[in-house]
BAKOL-979742 format. One record per residue (C-alpha): residue number from 1; residue in one letter; x, y, z. Coordinates in Angstrom, 1 decimal. Layout:
% BAKOL-979742
<NUM, A, <X, Y, Z>>
...
% end
This chain:
% BAKOL-979742
<1, M, <-5.4, -5.4, 1.1>>
<2, K, <-3.4, -2.6, 2.7>>
<3, I, <-4.5, 1.0, 2.9>>
<4, I, <-1.4, 3.1, 3.5>>
<5, V, <-2.0, 6.6, 4.8>>
<6, R, <0.8, 9.2, 5.3>>
<7, F, <0.0, 12.1, 7.6>>
<8, E, <1.8, 15.4, 8.1>>
<9, L, <1.8, 16.7, 11.6>>
<10, K, <1.9, 20.3, 12.6>>
<11, K, <4.4, 19.4, 15.4>>
<12, A, <6.7, 16.4, 15.5>>
<13, Q, <5.0, 14.7, 18.4>>
<14, L, <2.0, 12.6, 19.4>>
<15, P, <0.1, 11.7, 22.5>>
<16, L, <1.1, 8.5, 24.2>>
<17, D, <-2.3, 7.1, 23.4>>
<18, Y, <-1.9, 7.6, 19.7>>
<19, R, <-3.9, 4.5, 18.8>>
<20, R, <-7.0, 6.1, 20.3>>
<21, L, <-6.3, 9.1, 18.0>>
<22, M, <-6.3, 6.9, 14.9>>
<23, V, <-9.6, 5.3, 15.9>>
<24, S, <-11.0, 8.8, 16.3>>
<25, F, <-9.7, 9.8, 12.9>>
<26, L, <-11.4, 6.8, 11.3>>
<27, K, <-14.7, 7.5, 13.0>>
<28, A, <-14.5, 11.1, 11.7>>
<29, S, <-13.7, 9.9, 8.2>>
<30, F, <-16.7, 7.5, 8.2>>
<31, T, <-19.0, 10.1, 9.7>>
<32, S, <-18.2, 12.6, 7.0>>
<33, S, <-18.6, 10.4, 3.9>>
<34, E, <-19.5, 6.8, 4.9>>
<35, P, <-22.1, 7.2, 7.7>>
<36, Q, <-23.3, 3.6, 7.2>>
<37, L, <-19.8, 2.4, 8.1>>
<38, F, <-19.8, 4.5, 11.3>>
<39, E, <-23.3, 3.1, 12.2>>
<40, Q, <-22.1, -0.5, 11.4>>
<41, F, <-18.9, -0.4, 13.5>>
<42, Y, <-19.2, 2.4, 16.0>>
<43, E, <-22.8, 3.3, 16.8>>
<44, K, <-23.4, 3.8, 20.5>>
<45, G, <-24.4, 0.6, 22.3>>
<46, K, <-22.9, -1.7, 19.6>>
<47, T, <-19.9, -4.0, 20.2>>
<48, V, <-18.9, -5.7, 17.0>>
<49, Q, <-15.8, -7.4, 15.8>>
<50, K, <-14.4, -5.2, 13.1>>
<51, P, <-12.8, -6.9, 10.1>>
<52, F, <-9.7, -4.7, 10.0>>
<53, A, <-6.6, -3.9, 11.9>>
<54, F, <-4.0, -1.2, 11.8>>
<55, D, <-0.5, -0.3, 12.6>>
<56, V, <1.2, 3.1, 13.0>>
<57, K, <4.8, 3.7, 11.9>>
<58, L, <6.5, 6.3, 14.1>>
<59, P, <9.9, 7.8, 12.9>>
<60, K, <12.5, 7.3, 15.6>>
<61, A, <10.1, 7.8, 18.4>>
<62, S, <11.3, 9.0, 21.9>>
<63, F, <8.7, 8.1, 24.6>>
<64, E, <8.1, 10.5, 27.4>>
<65, K, <5.6, 10.3, 30.2>>
<66, E, <2.6, 11.7, 28.3>>
<67, R, <3.8, 12.3, 24.8>>
<68, I, <6.0, 10.8, 22.0>>
<69, L, <8.6, 13.0, 20.3>>
<70, L, <9.4, 12.2, 16.7>>
<71, D, <12.3, 13.2, 14.4>>
<72, S, <9.9, 14.0, 11.5>>
<73, E, <6.5, 15.5, 11.0>>
<74, E, <5.4, 12.5, 9.0>>
<75, I, <3.8, 9.3, 10.3>>
<76, Q, <2.3, 6.4, 8.5>>
<77, L, <-1.0, 4.5, 9.2>>
<78, T, <-1.4, 1.1, 7.6>>
<79, I, <-4.9, -0.4, 7.7>>
<80, I, <-5.2, -4.1, 6.7>>
<81, L, <-8.3, -6.1, 5.8>>
<82, E, <-9.5, -8.9, 3.5>>
<83, E, <-12.8, -7.5, 2.2>>
<84, K, <-12.0, -5.5, -0.9>>
<85, V, <-15.3, -3.7, -1.2>>
<86, L, <-15.0, -2.5, 2.4>>
<87, G, <-11.4, -1.5, 1.8>>
<88, I, <-12.4, 0.7, -1.2>>
<89, R, <-15.0, 2.4, 1.0>>
<90, I, <-12.5, 3.1, 3.8>>
<91, Y, <-10.0, 4.3, 1.2>>
<92, N, <-12.6, 6.7, -0.3>>
<93, A, <-13.5, 8.0, 3.1>>
<94, I, <-9.9, 8.9, 3.8>>
<95, V, <-9.3, 10.3, 0.3>>
<96, A, <-12.3, 12.6, 1.0>>
<97, M, <-10.5, 13.9, 4.2>>
<98, K, <-7.4, 14.6, 2.0>>
<99, K, <-9.4, 16.4, -0.6>>
<100, E, <-11.1, 18.6, 2.0>>
<101, K, <-7.7, 19.3, 3.5>>
<102, V, <-9.0, 18.5, 7.0>>
<103, E, <-6.6, 19.4, 9.7>>
<104, Y, <-7.5, 16.8, 12.3>>
<105, P, <-6.9, 18.0, 15.9>>
<106, V, <-4.2, 16.3, 18.0>>
<107, A, <-3.5, 17.0, 21.7>>
<108, N, <-1.4, 20.0, 22.8>>
<109, G, <-2.3, 22.3, 19.9>>
<110, N, <-1.1, 19.8, 17.3>>
<111, S, <-3.0, 18.7, 14.2>>
<112, M, <-2.5, 16.3, 11.3>>
<113, K, <-3.7, 16.1, 7.8>>
<114, V, <-3.6, 13.4, 5.1>>
<115, K, <-0.7, 13.8, 2.8>>
<116, S, <-1.2, 10.7, 0.6>>
<117, V, <-3.2, 7.5, 0.6>>
<118, R, <-2.7, 4.4, -1.5>>
<119, I, <-3.7, 0.8, -1.8>>
<120, E, <-1.4, -2.2, -1.9>>
<121, E, <-2.0, -6.0, -2.0>>
<122, H, <-0.5, -8.5, 0.4>>
<123, R, <1.9, -11.1, -1.0>>
<124, K, <0.5, -14.6, -1.1>>
<125, I, <1.8, -17.1, 1.4>>
<126, V, <2.2, -20.7, 0.0>>
<127, E, <3.6, -22.6, 3.0>>
<128, N, <2.0, -23.8, 6.3>>
<129, Q, <4.7, -22.5, 8.6>>
<130, V, <5.8, -18.8, 8.8>>
<131, M, <8.0, -16.7, 11.0>>
<132, I, <6.2, -13.5, 11.8>>
<133, Q, <7.4, -10.2, 13.2>>
<134, M, <4.8, -8.2, 15.1>>
<135, L, <4.5, -4.7, 13.7>>
<136, S, <1.9, -3.8, 16.3>>
<137, P, <1.6, -5.5, 19.7>>
<138, L, <-0.1, -8.9, 20.0>>
<139, V, <-2.9, -8.8, 22.4>>
<140, L, <-4.5, -12.0, 23.7>>
<141, R, <-7.6, -11.2, 25.9>>
<142, E, <-9.6, -13.8, 27.7>>
<143, H, <-13.1, -12.3, 28.1>>
<144, K, <-15.7, -13.9, 30.3>>
<145, K, <-19.0, -12.2, 31.0>>
<146, G, <-19.2, -10.8, 34.5>>
<147, E, <-15.5, -11.2, 35.1>>
<148, K, <-12.5, -8.9, 34.6>>
<149, D, <-10.6, -9.4, 31.4>>
<150, Y, <-7.3, -11.2, 31.6>>
<151, Y, <-4.5, -10.6, 29.1>>
<152, Y, <-1.8, -13.2, 28.3>>
<153, Q, <1.8, -12.4, 27.4>>
<154, A, <4.5, -14.4, 25.6>>
<155, D, <6.1, -15.8, 28.7>>
<156, D, <2.9, -17.0, 30.3>>
<157, E, <2.7, -20.8, 30.8>>
<158, E, <-0.7, -21.0, 29.0>>
<159, F, <0.3, -18.7, 26.1>>
<160, I, <0.3, -21.3, 23.3>>
<161, N, <-3.0, -22.9, 24.4>>
<162, I, <-4.8, -19.5, 24.9>>
<163, A, <-3.4, -18.2, 21.6>>
<164, K, <-4.8, -21.3, 19.8>>
<165, E, <-8.2, -20.9, 21.5>>
<166, I, <-8.5, -17.1, 20.7>>
<167, I, <-7.2, -17.3, 17.1>>
<168, Q, <-9.3, -20.3, 16.2>>
<169, A, <-12.4, -18.5, 17.5>>
<170, Q, <-11.3, -15.5, 15.4>>
<171, V, <-11.3, -17.5, 12.2>>
<172, S, <-14.2, -19.7, 12.9>>
<173, N, <-16.7, -17.1, 11.7>>
<174, L, <-14.8, -16.3, 8.5>>
<175, K, <-15.4, -17.7, 5.0>>
<176, I, <-12.8, -20.4, 4.6>>
<177, T, <-12.8, -23.5, 2.4>>
<178, S, <-10.4, -25.5, 4.5>>
<179, K, <-11.9, -28.2, 6.8>>
<180, W, <-8.9, -27.8, 9.1>>
<181, I, <-8.5, -24.8, 11.5>>
<182, D, <-5.7, -26.0, 13.7>>
<183, I, <-3.4, -23.0, 14.6>>
<184, V, <-0.2, -22.9, 16.6>>
<185, L, <1.5, -19.7, 17.6>>
<186, E, <4.9, -20.1, 19.4>>
<187, P, <7.0, -17.3, 20.8>>
<188, I, <10.5, -17.4, 19.3>>
<189, K, <12.1, -14.2, 20.3>>
<190, A, <9.4, -12.3, 22.1>>
<191, K, <9.1, -9.8, 24.9>>
<192, K, <6.4, -8.5, 27.2>>
<193, V, <5.1, -4.9, 26.8>>
<194, I, <2.5, -2.8, 28.5>>
<195, I, <0.6, -0.5, 26.1>>
<196, K, <-1.5, 2.5, 27.3>>
<197, T, <-4.6, 2.8, 25.2>>
<198, F, <-8.1, 4.1, 25.8>>
<199, G, <-7.0, 5.1, 29.3>>
<200, I, <-6.0, 1.7, 30.4>>
<201, N, <-2.7, -0.3, 30.5>>
<202, I, <-2.9, -3.5, 28.4>>
<203, P, <-0.3, -6.4, 28.7>>
<204, A, <0.8, -7.4, 25.2>>
<205, S, <3.7, -9.0, 23.4>>
<206, L, <6.2, -7.9, 20.6>>
<207, G, <8.9, -9.8, 18.7>>
<208, I, <9.1, -12.9, 16.5>>
<209, F, <6.7, -15.8, 16.6>>
<210, K, <6.3, -19.0, 14.6>>
<211, L, <2.8, -19.4, 13.1>>
<212, S, <1.7, -22.9, 11.9>>
<213, A, <-1.6, -23.3, 10.1>>
<214, N, <-3.2, -24.2, 6.8>>
<215, E, <-1.9, -21.8, 4.1>>
<216, E, <-5.4, -20.4, 3.5>>
<217, I, <-5.8, -19.4, 7.2>>
<218, I, <-2.3, -17.9, 7.3>>
<219, N, <-3.1, -15.7, 4.3>>
<220, I, <-6.4, -14.6, 6.0>>
<221, L, <-4.6, -13.8, 9.3>>
<222, Y, <-2.0, -11.9, 7.3>>
<223, Q, <-4.7, -9.7, 5.9>>
<224, I, <-6.8, -9.1, 9.0>>
<225, G, <-4.3, -9.3, 11.9>>
<226, I, <-4.1, -11.7, 14.8>>
<227, G, <-5.4, -11.8, 18.3>>
<228, S, <-7.7, -9.4, 20.2>>
<229, R, <-8.4, -5.6, 19.9>>
<230, R, <-7.1, -5.6, 16.3>>
<231, S, <-9.2, -2.6, 15.2>>
<232, E, <-7.6, -0.5, 18.1>>
<233, G, <-4.1, -0.8, 16.6>>
<234, F, <-3.0, -4.3, 17.6>>
<235, G, <-2.1, -7.6, 15.9>>
<236, V, <-0.6, -6.5, 12.6>>
<237, F, <2.4, -8.7, 11.5>>
<238, E, <4.9, -9.1, 8.7>>
<239, I, <6.1, -12.4, 7.3>>
<240, I, <9.9, -12.7, 7.6>>
<241, E, <10.2, -16.4, 6.5>>
<242, Q, <8.0, -19.1, 5.2>>
<243, K, <8.6, -22.8, 4.9>>
<244, K, <6.9, -26.2, 4.4>>
<245, G, <6.4, -27.9, 7.8>>
<246, N, <5.1, -31.2, 9.1>>
<247, F, <1.9, -29.5, 10.1>>
<248, Y, <-1.5, -30.7, 8.9>>
<249, G, <-4.1, -29.7, 11.4>>
<250, N, <-6.4, -31.9, 13.3>>
<251, S, <-9.5, -29.8, 14.2>>
<252, A, <-12.4, -30.0, 11.9>>
<253, V, <-14.7, -27.0, 11.4>>
% end
C-alpha cells in the first residue's frame, strides 16, 4: 500500500533535515487523531521497528548549506507499508490534518499544509530477480550494543554480506509462507552519499541495485522498504526491471 500526500508550502524551501520534519508531522498527525499509534511507535523510552517507510519527492531541489530551495511550493510524501489496517489508520490521521486545514510549522517562518491524500496499491512482482532504483537512500547500519554504529556503503568490500545479514534479519520476523529467505543485493550503478538527518551525518547509498530473492519476499520488501532506518525516510525503492533468474535460495527459516 502507498499513501501519497501532497503538501503545499508557504515558501518554496525546506530545511536540509526535511526527513526529521516529516517524522514530526506524522507524530503530530497520530497525536491528534490516532493516539494509540503514537504510543505504539513513538512513546518516550520505546525503540520499536516501525512497519513503514517513506520517501519525499522534491521538485528540482537546489541544496544549500542549511536549506533546500525548490522551484515549486508543492512536495510529495509517499508512505509505504504492507499492513492495510494500519495504512487506513495512517491515511485517516493525515486526512484529519487536511480537514482541519492545519498549517504545520517549518523552519524559517515557513509552513506546510496537506493539499491532497490518496491510497494506491503496489504492482505485484512475479519474478525472483529485479533491478531496483532507490528513491530514498539505502542505509545499512550494523548495530552492536555498547559499540558505535557502523554504516556500510555500496563500495564497501563487505557490502553484499552485510546487506544479506541485515535484510534477512528484517524479514525474519514477518509473516511469510516461504521456507527460503535467501536474499542477495548487488550494487549495479550505485554511489555513496552522506545524509544529514536528526542532527547526524549518515553514510548511505543511492542508485541501481539487483535484488534476488523469493518473489514473496521481494513483494514484501517492495511494500515496506529495505535496510535500516526506513521509518526515518530511507530504503524506499522502485522496480525498474524484473526477470526470472537462477536463484532459488538456500537458507531455511
